[in-house]
C-alpha positions, 0 to 999 in steps of 0.5 A: 367447833361444831355448830350446835343447831339448824339456826345458827347453820343457816345463819352461817351460809346466809352470811358466806352467800352474802359476803360472797354476793358482795364481792360478786356484785364489787363493780372496781375489779382489780386481780390482786393474784399478783400478790405472793403474801409469802413477800417481804414486801407483804408483810412490810404494808400488812404491818403498816396497815396493822398500825393504823388499825391499832391507832398509830396512824402512819404518815400518807396511810389511806383507806385505800390501804386499808380496803386492799388488805380487807380485799386480800385477807377478809378481815373486818377490822380494816373495811371498818377503819376504811368507813371511819376515815371516808365518814370523816373526810365526808363529815369535815365537807359537809361542815365546810359546805354549811359554813359556806367554804370549799371542802378539801376535795377542792384544794389546789385546784382538786389536785388530791380529788383523785385520791380522795374519791378514789378513797372514798369510791372503793371503800363504798364499794368493796367494803358495802356491808360495812356502810350504812344505806343513810352512809352510802346516800350522804357519800353519792352526793359529796362525790356526784358534786365533787365530779360534776364541779372537777368537769364543770368549773365555769357552773360549780357549786358547793350547797347552791352556793356558786363555787367555779374555779379555773379547770386547770387540767380538765382539757389537757391528757399530758397534765399530771392534774387530768389523771387525778381527775380521770381516778375520781371519776373511774374509781366512782363510775364503777363504784357506783355502777353509773353507766351516765360517767361511764358513757362520758368516761368513755366519749369525752375523756378517755379518747382525748387520752388514748390519741395524745400518748399514741402521738407521744412516741417514743415515752416519757411526758411534756412535762418533764421529769419530775412531774412525769412520774405522775406516770404512776398512777396513770399506769395504775388507772390502766390496770383497774380499767383493764380489770374492771372494764376490758379495755386495755389502754396501757397497750392501745398505744405503744406509750406505756411500753416505750416508757419502759426505754425511756426510763432506762436510758434517761437513767444515768450509769449509777443507777441512782439518779436521772435526766433532770428534765422539768421541774425537780419540786418535790426534790431537786436534786433528780434521786431515784424515789417510790414514785419511779420504781412504782411507774417501772413496776406498773408498766413492766406488770401490764405491757404486752411487749416480754423484750419491755418486760425484761427491761424493766425487770433489769432496771428495778432491780439494779437502781438506788431503790430496792424497795419502797421508802415510805408506808404509803407506798408500801402498797404498791411494791406487792406488784412482782419486780420479775427477774433481770439479767446481769446487764440489759440487752438494750441499744445505747442510744436512745431518743425520745422523739415526741418529747425531744430527748436524745440520750446515749452512754459507752456502755451500760456499765457504772463507770460509763460517759452518759449525754442527754440533748434536748430539742422536742416540744415545750408546752407545759408549764412544768416544762423549762426552758432547756431547747438545745441544752444537753448535761453530761455525767461520767466518772461517778458523777454530773460533769455538766448539768442545769444549775436546776438541780442545786435550788431549793425549789427546783423551779428555775426554769429560765434559759440561764441555768441550762447548757445552752447557747444563751442570747441577751439582747440590750442587756435582758436574757432571751426567753425561750416561748412555750408552746413551740416544737423544735426539732431533732435529726438523728443523723447516724448512729455507732459504729462506736458504742454510744456514738451518735451525731444530732443536729437541733434546730431550736429556731422555733423557740425564739418568738420574732423579733425577739432578737434570735433569728435562727438556731441550730445546732448540731453535736457528733460524739463519739464517747470519746470525744463531743464536738457541737456546733452551734450555727446561729443569726441574731439581731444587732443588740443582741449577744450569744454566750456559751455557758455550761453550769458544774458542780463545782467551781471553775477555776480559769487560767488564761483561756482554760479551766479545771471544774473537778474533773472537767477541763473546758479549753477556749480555741476560738476565739482568740483573746475569748472572755471567761467568767466563773459565775457563783449561782449563790451571789446570783439568788438565796435559791440557789443552795451551790454551782457554778457556771462558766461563762465564754463571751466574744467580741462583738465582732466574735465569728464563732466559739470552739470549746475543748471539754476533757475528763481523764482520757475523754475529750470533749470538743464545744464548736460555735459558729455565728452569722 
């Protein structure tokens, strides 16, 4: 169709100039050139957003989804939807403030501020021509107050009414709340071109983050593998900040690249589950979900290491989550997975030094035997009293694993649920204390596949006067056997109990117990007492699972326990001082 007059031509050119200008001035810069609009992932995402435009808004749908689709297509319906969603958020907040109530953005100590303000900021910026001047003024006032409240908890207020809060996570770059607060602040700083907030981030909040992760050698999270998946949003922030500010936080230290190796090794041989460290609140059973896929997709896209990128591609293409299961994660699946070889070219043993997790396996095949061991930092609220514990996987399933994965809550943190030596003083279990660091020393790796010899000293995890003076553990794993030697010193009235948690009931005959494919034989001391504990009789939070406890007499000097599964023999040695 041809334009009929010069006025129409000028109008069209002006519209194009305004559109181009809006795009050029966009302060939040995200390079979306990686999106393959012919891919199945893109079609899923487009259909997800189009359904919302037509009124069928799926669970978890966000304005971010709509704005990204606008950026990919330049079709106005997406910005209109995003604008309306953000306006609804702001109107609801204004109503709550007028009623002397805290708005939704403050819920759970501002945990969701990152998502909510991130949506607002991206819409404010990328869809600026669809947002009225009065809306921009109101949105800005609400956002400025939110971010100021986050970083100044003692003086927080809404509408002039004092609304102080705990400030949880605001000074802790290891905490998942910190990443949400960064998201809100980063997006708004960029969208509003605020030199004040950009300077605040670059001076006060980003340096502690970079410095912290520079010390977290080996990758992973001190919050464990449950809450540790919050790094998927942190790594996304790295990408936004790099594209917008040309500052490469992802490669400022080795943490992001190391995290690829961490998750590669924390994955059990069947590639559908992972080492269950810390709280598993989303799902107590440690099965892979969209968040894990997104984490490695982001890490793969950002790392400067070609070798790490190849390992990430192998993991992405060979685990149980081959596409996002939930619609609100479809946008994350636009990142390219890359291609990979049949098996990874990586060592069989890996140590995350700072966290204190060690993983080893007999091969990269799905039928391999896999072992993990913990002796390191314990300083986060979502971490567990599991220093000195081990987990064993073989024959396609768990052989010995924390009972926490069979709980309803997924937040059973005590030593009772872990595979370690439990100390009981005068009838009360001795707790491992937080803000401590147990130490690990790898003595030898190889020559056999996955062979490792390692020691751990968990003395620091026990408070002076608790009844435990010291505890050291040595593991000698050769692939065909595991020998664990414990040495400790306790005070009078303190008893040591060897415990191993199993998915099925241990059937006890004399000094032997069989739990599914795992056979446990107590060799020392003579006359040791073996007891099978049904976790369902302990607490209604436990849905299944059993524990084998081994006790000696008061004068017992040690334990030696042999564990066998198929042709593989695992031995446990235990000595008392």
